[in-house]
C-alpha positions in Angstrom: 75.2 23.1 166.1 71.9 24.9 165.6 72.1 28.3 163.8 70.9 30.2 166.9 73.5 28.5 169.1 76.2 29.3 166.5 75.2 33.0 166.4 75.0 33.2 170.2 78.5 31.7 170.3 79.8 34.3 167.8 78.2 37.2 169.8 79.7 35.8 173.0 83.1 35.8 171.4 82.6 39.4 170.3 81.5 40.4 173.8 84.6 38.8 175.3 86.8 40.9 173.0 84.9 44.2 173.5 84.0 44.1 177.2 87.5 44.7 178.7 87.8 47.9 176.7 84.2 48.8 177.4 84.8 48.5 181.1 88.0 50.6 180.8 86.0 53.4 179.1 83.2 53.3 181.7 85.9 53.4 184.5 86.8 57.0 183.3 83.4 58.3 184.6 82.9 60.0 188.0 81.9 57.6 190.8 78.2 58.1 190.6 77.9 58.1 186.8 80.1 55.0 186.7 77.8 53.2 189.3 74.7 54.0 187.3 76.2 53.0 183.9 77.6 49.8 185.4 74.2 49.0 186.8 72.5 49.6 183.5 75.1 47.4 181.8 74.4 44.5 184.2 77.8 44.6 185.9 76.5 45.5 189.4 73.4 46.0 191.5 72.2 49.5 192.5 74.5 49.5 195.5 77.6 48.7 193.4 77.9 45.1 194.4 79.1 42.9 191.5 76.3 41.2 189.6 76.0 38.9 186.6 72.9 40.5 185.1 72.4 40.4 181.3 73.8 43.3 179.3 72.0 42.2 176.1 73.1 40.0 173.3 75.6 42.6 172.0 74.4 42.4 168.4 75.9 45.7 167.4 79.5 45.2 168.6 79.2 41.6 167.3 78.3 43.0 163.9 81.3 45.3 164.0 83.7 42.5 164.7 82.1 40.0 162.2 82.4 42.6 159.4 86.0 43.5 160.4 86.9 39.8 160.3 85.2 39.5 156.9 87.2 42.4 155.5 90.7 41.8 157.0 90.7 38.3 158.4 90.7 39.4 162.1 88.1 41.0 164.4 90.8 42.8 166.3 90.8 46.1 164.4 87.0 46.4 165.0 87.2 46.3 168.8 87.2 50.1 169.3 84.2 50.4 167.0 82.5 47.7 168.9 83.0 49.6 172.1 81.8 52.8 170.6 78.6 51.4 169.1 77.7 49.6 172.4 78.1 52.9 174.3 75.9 54.8 171.8 73.3 52.0 171.9 73.1 52.1 175.7 72.9 55.8 175.7 69.8 55.5 173.5 68.3 52.7 175.7 68.7 54.8 178.9 67.0 57.8 177.2 64.4 55.6 175.5 63.3 54.0 178.9 63.0 57.5 180.3 60.9 58.8 177.4 58.6 55.8 177.4 58.5 55.7 181.2 59.4 52.0 181.1 60.3 50.7 184.6 61.7 47.4 183.5 64.6 46.4 181.2 66.1 42.9 181.1 64.1 42.0 184.2 65.6 44.9 186.3 64.4 48.4 187.2 65.5 51.0 184.7 67.9 53.8 185.5 65.3 56.6 185.7 63.0 54.5 187.9 65.8 54.2 190.5 67.8 57.4 190.2 65.4 59.8 188.5 65.0 61.6 185.2 68.0 63.9 185.5 70.4 61.2 186.2 69.1 59.1 183.3 69.7 62.0 180.9 73.2 62.7 182.2 74.4 59.1 182.3 73.1 58.6 178.8 74.9 61.7 177.6 78.1 60.5 179.3 78.0 57.2 177.4 77.5 59.0 174.1 80.5 61.2 174.8 82.6 58.2 175.8 81.9 56.7 172.4 83.4 59.7 170.6 86.4 59.6 173.0 87.1 55.9 172.3 87.1 56.4 168.5 89.1 59.6 168.8 91.9 57.7 170.6 92.0 54.9 168.1 95.4 55.1 166.3 94.3 53.3 163.1 94.4 55.5 160.0 90.6 55.0 159.2 89.6 56.1 162.8 88.6 59.6 161.6 86.2 58.2 159.0 84.8 55.8 161.6 84.2 58.6 164.0 82.3 60.6 161.3 80.2 57.5 160.4 79.2 57.0 164.0 78.4 60.7 164.5 76.1 60.7 161.5 74.4 57.5 162.7 73.9 59.0 166.2 72.3 62.1 164.7 70.0 59.8 162.6 69.2 57.8 165.7 68.1 60.9 167.5 66.1 62.0 164.5 64.3 58.7 164.6 63.6 59.1 168.3 62.2 62.6 167.7 59.8 61.2 165.1 58.8 58.3 167.4 57.8 60.8 170.2 56.0 63.0 167.7 54.0 60.1 166.3 52.5 59.4 169.7 50.6 62.8 169.5 49.4 62.2 165.9 46.5 60.2 164.5 47.6 60.4 160.9 51.0 58.6 160.9 51.6 56.9 157.5 53.5 53.7 156.9 56.2 55.4 154.8 57.1 57.9 157.5 56.9 55.2 160.1 59.5 53.2 158.1 61.6 56.3 157.8 61.4 56.7 161.6 62.6 53.1 162.1 65.4 53.6 159.6 66.7 56.3 161.9 65.9 54.9 165.3 67.2 51.4 164.6 68.6 51.1 161.1 71.2 53.9 161.4 73.2 52.4 164.3 73.1 48.8 162.9 74.1 50.2 159.6 77.0 52.1 161.2 78.0 49.0 163.2 78.6 47.1 159.9 80.1 50.2 158.3 82.6 50.7 161.2 83.7 47.1 161.0 84.4 47.6 157.3 86.2 51.0 157.8 88.4 49.8 160.6 89.1 46.6 158.8 90.5 48.7 155.9 87.8 48.4 153.3 87.3 51.1 150.7 84.2 53.4 150.5 82.3 51.2 148.1 82.6 48.1 150.3 82.0 50.0 153.4 78.8 51.4 152.0 77.6 47.9 151.0 78.1 46.8 154.5 76.3 49.8 155.8 73.3 48.9 153.6 73.4 45.4 155.0 73.3 46.7 158.5 70.6 49.2 157.8 68.3 46.6 156.3 69.1 44.4 159.2 68.1 47.2 161.5 64.6 47.5 159.9 64.2 43.7 160.3 65.2 44.1 163.9 62.7 46.9 164.5 59.9 45.0 162.9 60.5 42.0 165.1 60.9 44.4 168.1 57.5 45.9 167.3 55.9 42.4 167.2 57.4 41.6 170.6 56.2 44.9 171.9 52.6 43.7 171.4 52.8 39.9 171.7 56.2 39.2 173.4 56.3 37.2 176.6 57.5 39.2 179.5 59.9 36.5 180.7 61.7 36.8 177.3 61.4 40.5 176.6 62.0 41.8 180.1 59.0 44.2 179.7 55.3 43.9 180.5 53.1 42.2 177.9 51.4 44.8 175.6 54.0 47.3 176.6 53.9 49.3 173.3 50.1 49.2 173.2 49.9 50.4 176.8 52.0 53.5 175.7 49.8 54.0 172.6 52.9 53.7 170.4 52.4 53.9 166.6 54.6 50.9 165.8 55.0 49.4 162.3 52.3 46.6 162.7 49.9 49.2 164.2 50.4 51.7 161.4 50.1 49.1 158.7 46.9 47.9 160.3 45.5 51.4 160.5 46.4 52.1 156.8 45.5 48.8 155.3 43.1 47.0 157.7 39.8 48.3 156.3 36.9 48.1 158.8 39.1 46.4 161.4 41.7 49.2 161.0 39.0 51.8 161.6 38.0 49.9 164.8 41.6 49.9 165.8 41.8 53.7 165.1 38.8 54.2 167.5 40.7 52.2 170.1 43.8 54.5 169.8 41.5 57.6 169.9 40.0 56.5 173.3 41.7 58.8 175.9 40.9 56.5 178.9 43.6 54.3 180.4 43.3 50.9 178.7 42.4 47.8 180.9 44.1 44.5 180.4 41.0 43.3 178.5 41.1 46.4 176.3 44.8 45.8 175.5 44.1 42.2 174.5 41.3 43.4 172.3 43.7 45.8 170.5 46.2 43.1 170.0 43.5 40.9 168.4 42.5 43.8 166.1 46.0 44.2 164.9 46.2 40.5 164.1 42.8 40.5 162.4 43.8 43.5 160.3 46.9 41.6 159.1 49.5 43.8 160.9 51.4 40.9 162.5 51.5 38.8 159.3 52.7 41.8 157.3 55.5 42.7 159.9 56.8 39.1 159.8 56.8 39.0 156.0 58.4 42.5 155.8 61.2 41.4 158.3 62.0 38.5 156.0 62.1 40.8 153.0 64.5 43.1 154.8 66.7 40.1 155.6 66.6 39.3 151.9 67.7 42.8 151.0 70.5 42.6 153.5 71.7 39.5 151.7 71.7 41.4 148.4 73.9 44.1 149.9 76.4 41.4 151.0 76.6 40.3 147.4 78.2 43.7 146.6 80.6 43.3 149.4 82.3 40.2 148.0 82.8 38.3 151.3 84.1 34.8 151.5 81.6 32.0 151.8 82.5 31.3 155.5 82.1 35.0 156.5 79.0 35.2 154.4 77.5 32.3 156.2 78.1 34.0 159.6 76.6 37.3 158.5 73.6 35.5 156.9 73.0 33.6 160.2 73.2 36.8 162.2 70.5 38.3 159.9 68.3 35.3 160.3 68.8 35.4 164.1 67.7 39.0 164.2 64.6 38.3 162.2 63.5 35.3 164.3 64.6 36.1 167.8 62.1 35.2 170.5 59.2 34.9 168.1 
């Protein structure tokens, strides 16, 4: 079986274990909030009629369960953690769509585009609260440590989002601070996903920290690939318009690297970003070409591979069995190569 197919099968298995408890958690919400959350998760249309829309590949809950299985031999103890990280992830997506004014996600209209800004804020908040609730109700002894780990990661995720918004108003964003932003925005929750799997599986602090590092490095690889797709990704695969990040003038990692290291081409790209007029399709294509000529795309691909290598080094310290190691290595490679 091809590696991608194997990973998708592993993630599907994890989704099957997590989704019943995820639906139980969402069912606690009031009628309107439950409708909106269920729509966002792909379970129904905007009128509440059952639907089979995509709710994503469930990489974060999949990571929780794979690590739990690597630690204790069973994914079961990780299920509450998988539910919690999926709730936090979707809270961040709903808010992210609102902040970026994205009208499409997974080939469907976004929450704010249908129900307005206030509803998007409130539904996102409700999902974040549900995540805390799910872990607080977990009877396993390590649940308190897991709850703290998720709270810290959520705070870091928000810090990353704050920086991401601030960078849109600045012309002097450096690569180091852009990597720091990505570490919060994306690395923190993937790091916590792996950490929660280890904690709920009964691992000690040293092993749990090694898995957190694995997930954090995986998160940076994920963000690098996401930034590439935000410029060059095909809409039929990404569910967003082509050049979506450029259209929003986002200072993504390939862009910032190109501005910092691209020489004369980087300066031409800086002039493009400084132009206050709304870019045309031709102008957006020109900007994408400039990033590629400056070396931003090539650097991002190489850096994603390097982060996958560092994730593998973190697994060395965790001491997982060869079979479990193979699954986690395949997941890392899948993240670095998805849809490219």
